[in-house]
C-alpha positions as CSV (number, residue, x, y, z in Angstrom):
1,M,25.2,-3.9,-6.7
2,I,22.8,-7.2,-6.8
3,D,20.7,-6.9,-9.9
4,H,18.0,-9.5,-8.9
5,L,15.8,-9.3,-6.0
6,P,15.6,-12.3,-3.2
7,D,12.6,-14.1,-2.3
8,R,13.8,-13.5,1.3
9,L,16.4,-11.4,2.7
10,D,18.4,-10.7,6.0
11,L,17.9,-7.1,6.7
12,M,20.2,-6.9,9.4
13,A,23.2,-8.8,7.7
14,T,22.4,-7.3,4.3
15,A,22.3,-3.6,6.1
16,E,25.8,-4.4,7.8
17,A,27.6,-5.5,4.4
18,G,26.0,-2.6,2.7
19,R,24.3,-3.7,-0.6
20,V,22.1,-2.0,-3.3
21,L,19.6,-4.5,-4.7
22,R,17.5,-4.1,-8.0
23,G,15.2,-5.6,-9.9
24,R,11.4,-6.7,-11.1
25,M,8.7,-7.8,-9.3
26,P,4.9,-9.0,-10.7
27,V,2.3,-7.4,-9.3
28,A,0.9,-10.8,-9.4
29,G,3.4,-12.2,-6.8
30,I,2.9,-9.8,-4.2
31,E,-0.3,-11.9,-2.9
32,R,-1.0,-9.4,0.1
33,L,-1.9,-6.6,-2.8
34,L,-4.3,-8.6,-4.7
35,P,-7.1,-7.9,-2.9
36,V,-7.5,-4.2,-3.1
37,L,-6.8,-4.7,-6.6
38,A,-9.2,-4.9,-10.0
39,S,-6.3,-6.7,-11.7
40,A,-3.1,-8.3,-11.3
41,Q,-1.1,-7.1,-14.4
42,G,1.7,-5.3,-14.0
43,E,5.5,-5.2,-12.7
44,F,7.3,-3.1,-10.0
45,Q,10.7,-1.7,-10.6
46,V,12.1,-2.1,-7.0
47,E,15.4,-0.9,-5.8
48,L,16.5,-1.3,-2.0
49,N,19.6,0.3,-0.4
50,L,20.6,-1.3,2.9
51,G,23.1,0.1,4.9
52,K,24.1,2.1,7.9
53,D,24.5,5.7,8.8
54,V,27.6,7.6,9.9
55,D,25.5,7.3,13.5
56,G,25.5,3.4,12.9
57,T,21.6,3.7,12.2
58,R,21.0,0.5,9.8
59,F,18.4,1.5,7.1
60,L,16.8,0.1,4.2
61,A,16.3,3.2,1.6
62,G,14.0,2.3,-1.7
63,T,12.3,3.5,-4.7
64,I,9.1,1.4,-5.9
65,E,7.9,2.6,-9.9
66,G,5.4,0.8,-11.6
67,G,1.2,1.2,-11.9
68,I,-1.3,-0.9,-10.4
69,I,-5.3,-1.4,-11.7
70,L,-7.6,-0.5,-9.0
71,T,-11.5,0.1,-9.0
72,C,-12.8,3.7,-9.4
73,Q,-15.2,4.3,-6.4
74,R,-17.4,6.7,-8.8
75,C,-18.1,5.0,-11.8
76,M,-16.7,1.3,-10.7
77,K,-14.5,0.9,-13.5
78,D,-10.6,0.1,-13.9
79,L,-8.4,2.8,-12.9
80,Q,-4.7,3.0,-13.9
81,Q,-2.7,4.2,-10.8
82,P,0.7,5.2,-11.6
83,L,3.2,4.4,-8.5
84,D,6.7,6.2,-8.0
85,I,7.4,5.5,-4.0
86,D,10.3,6.6,-1.7
87,F,11.1,5.6,1.6
88,R,13.5,5.3,4.0
89,L,13.2,2.8,6.9
90,G,15.3,2.9,9.9
91,L,15.8,-1.3,11.0
92,V,15.6,-1.8,14.6
93,R,14.9,-5.1,16.9
94,D,12.3,-3.5,19.2
95,E,9.9,-0.6,19.8
96,S,12.5,1.5,22.4
97,A,14.9,1.2,19.3
98,A,12.3,2.9,17.1
99,N,12.0,5.4,19.8
100,G,15.1,6.5,19.2
101,L,15.4,6.7,15.6
102,P,16.7,9.8,14.1
103,E,14.0,12.0,12.0
104,G,13.6,11.2,8.5
105,Y,13.2,7.4,9.6
106,E,10.2,5.1,9.8
107,P,10.3,2.0,11.8
108,L,11.0,-1.6,10.7
109,T,11.1,-4.4,13.5
110,V,13.5,-7.0,12.3
111,T,13.7,-10.3,13.8
112,A,16.3,-12.7,13.4
113,E,14.3,-14.5,10.4
114,P,14.6,-13.1,6.9
115,V,11.9,-11.1,5.6
116,L,9.7,-11.8,2.4
117,V,10.9,-8.8,0.1
118,A,6.9,-8.9,-1.4
119,D,5.9,-8.1,2.0
120,I,8.1,-5.4,2.4
121,I,7.1,-3.9,-1.2
122,A,3.1,-4.5,-0.3
123,E,3.3,-2.7,2.6
124,E,5.4,0.4,0.7
125,V,2.4,0.2,-2.2
126,L,-0.4,-0.1,0.3
127,L,0.1,3.0,2.2
128,A,0.8,4.8,-1.0
129,L,-2.6,4.3,-2.2
130,P,-5.3,6.5,-2.0
131,I,-8.2,6.0,0.1
132,V,-10.9,6.3,-2.2
133,P,-9.7,5.7,-5.8
134,L,-11.4,7.9,-8.6
135,H,-10.6,9.3,-11.7
136,K,-9.2,12.4,-11.8
137,D,-11.7,14.7,-14.9
138,S,-12.7,11.4,-16.7
139,D,-15.7,12.4,-19.3
140,E,-16.6,8.8,-19.0
141,C,-16.7,8.8,-15.2
142,H,-18.8,11.9,-15.1
143,A,-21.0,11.0,-17.5
144,F,-21.8,7.8,-15.6
145,V,-22.8,10.1,-12.5
146,K,-24.7,12.0,-14.3
147,A,-26.8,9.4,-16.0
148,Y,-27.1,7.6,-12.4
149,K,-30.9,7.9,-11.7
150,P,-32.2,6.4,-7.8
151,P,-34.8,4.2,-7.9
152,Q,-38.0,5.6,-7.5
153,G,-41.7,4.7,-6.3
154,E,-40.0,2.4,-3.7
155,Q,-41.1,3.3,-0.7
156,R,-38.5,2.6,2.7
157,E,-39.8,2.2,6.2
158,N,-38.7,4.6,8.3
159,P,-35.9,2.9,10.6
160,F,-37.0,4.8,14.0
161,A,-40.9,3.7,13.2
162,V,-40.0,1.0,15.8
163,L,-39.2,3.5,18.3
164,A,-42.3,5.3,17.7
165,E,-44.3,2.3,18.5
166,L,-42.3,1.8,21.8
167,K,-43.4,5.3,22.6
168,Q,-47.1,5.0,22.2
169,K,-47.2,2.3,24.1
170,Q,-46.0,3.8,27.3
């Protein structure tokens, strides 16, 4: 077992050797996540297990634990989102091999180049995020929604008015 996460990793060679990697990765170090976050604070506890199944399938199984801060889409305030992600990826060289993976594996296409560990973590975290982050049963959030009053007295032009004018001309 290796108690640190390297920046880059040759997945096929590591799976062939059968290694377990553990370590921490700061959220701020995963650039691909930053645009969807409200804050780059925090870190992930990551465990990556690479090996070969009995049928010869090379795999990357892992867990990601930690928390991130998103923006609630109801009240636009910070929302703490805990994460506890388990994943199991089958390492393949091309799409035809991906179609032949046993059940229970998601394909991860691997080239001869080492991959960035942060990219793998980013992909799994992005897949686990809620489509619309919202506070659950937050009094503050519901109070904001109840207090909202839409602008009044402002006349908006009908977007179909131009069509009505064209119809009258004919």
